[in-house]
MARFIFI-628158 format. One record per residue (C-alpha): residue number from 1; x, y, z; residue in one letter. Coordinates in nm, 2 decimals. Layout:
BEGIN
(atom NUM; (X; Y; Z); "A")
...
# end
This chain:
BEGIN
(atom 1; (0.00; 0.00; 0.00); "X")
(atom 2; (0.12; 0.35; -0.08); "X")
(atom 3; (0.22; 0.56; 0.22); "X")
(atom 4; (-0.01; 0.85; 0.27); "X")
(atom 5; (0.29; 1.08; 0.33); "X")
(atom 6; (0.40; 1.04; -0.03); "X")
(atom 7; (0.07; 1.17; -0.17); "X")
(atom 8; (0.14; 1.54; -0.13); "X")
(atom 9; (-0.07; 1.69; -0.41); "X")
(atom 10; (-0.44; 1.71; -0.48); "X")
(atom 11; (-0.52; 1.63; -0.85); "X")
(atom 12; (-0.86; 1.63; -1.03); "X")
(atom 13; (-0.97; 1.40; -1.31); "X")
(atom 14; (-1.18; 1.57; -1.58); "X")
(atom 15; (-1.43; 1.40; -1.80); "X")
(atom 16; (-1.53; 1.54; -2.14); "X")
(atom 17; (-1.89; 1.66; -2.18); "X")
(atom 18; (-2.01; 1.73; -2.53); "X")
(atom 19; (-2.31; 1.96; -2.59); "X")
(atom 20; (-2.45; 2.15; -2.89); "X")
(atom 21; (-2.48; 2.53; -2.92); "X")
(atom 22; (-2.76; 2.72; -3.09); "X")
(atom 23; (-2.59; 2.67; -3.43); "X")
(atom 24; (-2.56; 2.29; -3.38); "X")
(atom 25; (-2.19; 2.29; -3.33); "X")
(atom 26; (-2.04; 2.05; -3.08); "X")
(atom 27; (-1.90; 2.22; -2.77); "X")
(atom 28; (-1.67; 2.02; -2.55); "X")
(atom 29; (-1.61; 2.11; -2.19); "X")
(atom 30; (-1.42; 1.93; -1.92); "X")
(atom 31; (-1.60; 1.86; -1.60); "X")
(atom 32; (-1.42; 1.74; -1.27); "X")
(atom 33; (-1.54; 1.39; -1.18); "X")
(atom 34; (-1.29; 1.26; -0.93); "X")
(atom 35; (-1.03; 1.42; -0.70); "X")
(atom 36; (-0.76; 1.24; -0.51); "X")
(atom 37; (-0.42; 1.28; -0.34); "X")
(atom 38; (-0.11; 1.19; -0.55); "X")
(atom 39; (0.26; 1.21; -0.59); "X")
(atom 40; (0.36; 1.41; -0.90); "X")
(atom 41; (0.71; 1.42; -1.05); "X")
(atom 42; (0.84; 1.58; -1.36); "X")
(atom 43; (0.97; 1.34; -1.62); "X")
(atom 44; (1.34; 1.41; -1.71); "X")
(atom 45; (1.50; 1.35; -2.04); "X")
(atom 46; (1.19; 1.35; -2.25); "X")
(atom 47; (1.34; 1.58; -2.52); "X")
(atom 48; (1.24; 1.51; -2.88); "X")
(atom 49; (1.31; 1.65; -3.23); "X")
(atom 50; (1.00; 1.72; -3.43); "X")
(atom 51; (1.02; 1.88; -3.78); "X")
(atom 52; (1.38; 1.97; -3.72); "X")
(atom 53; (1.31; 2.15; -3.40); "X")
(atom 54; (1.40; 2.06; -3.04); "X")
(atom 55; (1.08; 2.00; -2.84); "X")
(atom 56; (1.08; 1.97; -2.46); "X")
(atom 57; (0.74; 1.83; -2.37); "X")
(atom 58; (0.64; 1.88; -2.01); "X")
(atom 59; (0.56; 1.53; -1.89); "X")
(atom 60; (0.47; 1.42; -1.54); "X")
(atom 61; (0.46; 1.09; -1.37); "X")
(atom 62; (0.17; 1.06; -1.12); "X")
(atom 63; (0.13; 0.79; -0.86); "X")
(atom 64; (-0.20; 0.75; -0.68); "X")
(atom 65; (-0.42; 0.48; -0.53); "X")
(atom 66; (-0.61; 0.26; -0.76); "X")
(atom 67; (-0.97; 0.36; -0.84); "X")
(atom 68; (-1.23; 0.24; -1.09); "X")
(atom 69; (-1.32; 0.61; -1.15); "X")
(atom 70; (-0.99; 0.67; -1.34); "X")
(atom 71; (-0.96; 0.59; -1.71); "X")
(atom 72; (-0.75; 0.70; -2.01); "X")
(atom 73; (-1.02; 0.91; -2.17); "X")
(atom 74; (-0.99; 1.17; -1.89); "X")
(atom 75; (-0.76; 1.47; -1.84); "X")
(atom 76; (-0.58; 1.57; -1.52); "X")
(atom 77; (-0.59; 1.91; -1.36); "X")
(atom 78; (-0.30; 1.99; -1.13); "X")
(atom 79; (-0.17; 2.33; -1.01); "X")
(atom 80; (-0.39; 2.52; -1.27); "X")
(atom 81; (-0.27; 2.32; -1.57); "X")
(atom 82; (-0.44; 2.04; -1.76); "X")
(atom 83; (-0.26; 1.72; -1.87); "X")
(atom 84; (-0.35; 1.46; -2.13); "X")
(atom 85; (-0.32; 1.10; -2.00); "X")
(atom 86; (-0.07; 0.90; -2.21); "X")
(atom 87; (-0.08; 0.58; -2.01); "X")
(atom 88; (-0.21; 0.42; -1.69); "X")
(atom 89; (-0.01; 0.14; -1.54); "X")
(atom 90; (-0.16; -0.05; -1.24); "X")
(atom 91; (0.05; -0.21; -0.97); "X")
(atom 92; (-0.13; -0.49; -0.80); "X")
(atom 93; (0.13; -0.53; -0.53); "X")
(atom 94; (0.07; -0.19; -0.36); "X")
(atom 95; (-0.27; -0.12; -0.52); "X")
(atom 96; (-0.14; 0.20; -0.70); "X")
(atom 97; (-0.16; 0.35; -1.04); "X")
(atom 98; (0.13; 0.51; -1.22); "X")
(atom 99; (0.00; 0.76; -1.48); "X")
(atom 100; (0.22; 0.93; -1.74); "X")
(atom 101; (0.07; 1.26; -1.87); "X")
(atom 102; (0.17; 1.54; -2.10); "X")
(atom 103; (0.09; 1.91; -2.05); "X")
(atom 104; (-0.18; 2.04; -2.28); "X")
(atom 105; (-0.09; 2.37; -2.44); "X")
(atom 106; (-0.42; 2.54; -2.46); "X")
(atom 107; (-0.27; 2.83; -2.66); "X")
(atom 108; (-0.17; 2.59; -2.93); "X")
(atom 109; (-0.50; 2.42; -2.99); "X")
(atom 110; (-0.42; 2.13; -2.76); "X")
# end
């Protein structure tokens, strides 16, 4: 079992809600559905070259207790930023989840 002292941060999981506006266009909003305590660490060395440019994505590794309320179609909100879930890896031994997530750049259409 994960020690409670390691879970220093409060994170929220957001679920997509799709609605239509008066013109019939789909509007997607993200609604908080689950909040928990977690350990969050920045991933180091995740530098990549895309289209000839160096790109430094802001990836985080999140460890939290297992819950059936968490799935890979959600987003994570932590310290005012939103993160896209890349993978969820359960650990049966200590009943935890290790989540890898990338920062969503809202200014770039992410």
